C-alpha positions, 0 to 999 in steps of 0.5 A: 848673830843673826843667824841665831836668832833665826834659827831661834824663830824656826825652833821655838813655838810662839806660846814658848817663847811667849813664856821667856818674855812673860819670865823676863818682862815680869821680873823687869817690871817687878825690879823697877817698881821695887823701891815703891814696896813689895806689893807695888812691885809683884803687881806691876810684874805680874800685869807686866809679864802677864801682858808679854805673854799675852802679846807676844802671841798677840802680835805674832798673829797680828802679824800673820794675818795681814801679811797671809793677806793676797794684797799688793807689796808693802800694805800687807808688812805695814799693815802687821807692823802699825796694828801688831807695835800699837797693840805693844803700846797700847795694853802695857799702858792701859794695863799698868795706868789700871793699876796705878804703877809709879814708873810705868815707862820704865817698867813697859821699855826693854818690852817694847824694844824688845818688842817692836825687834820681834815685831819687826823680825818676825814680820820680815821672816815671815814676809821673806818667806812668803815672798820665796814661796808665791815665785 
């Protein structure tokens, strides 16, 4: 399973992964807010889909930025994870609060959980490949 995931990281571009994230998380946010009416569900879905698309690309570029810094280990990895995760949490909370999404935490929980796993695995994969290239 892990090997398949790593192959996916290598074969898909950040834009393809971002589009997939937008469809999945936008649908989820719309579904969990569907009890509040179709317009609320649509707004929540569009907010989450927009954020999922942008955030997937954003955290990838944040990770690359910090992991390409010539700092001594483990600071680039810690910075990439910390700044990336802060974006994964702060941006959707702000957007959903702005849109008055009733079930904010339910709407962002899957994206936050899977986004955290994506960020963690991407950073370790990228950092490991960088270390192999340096030796």
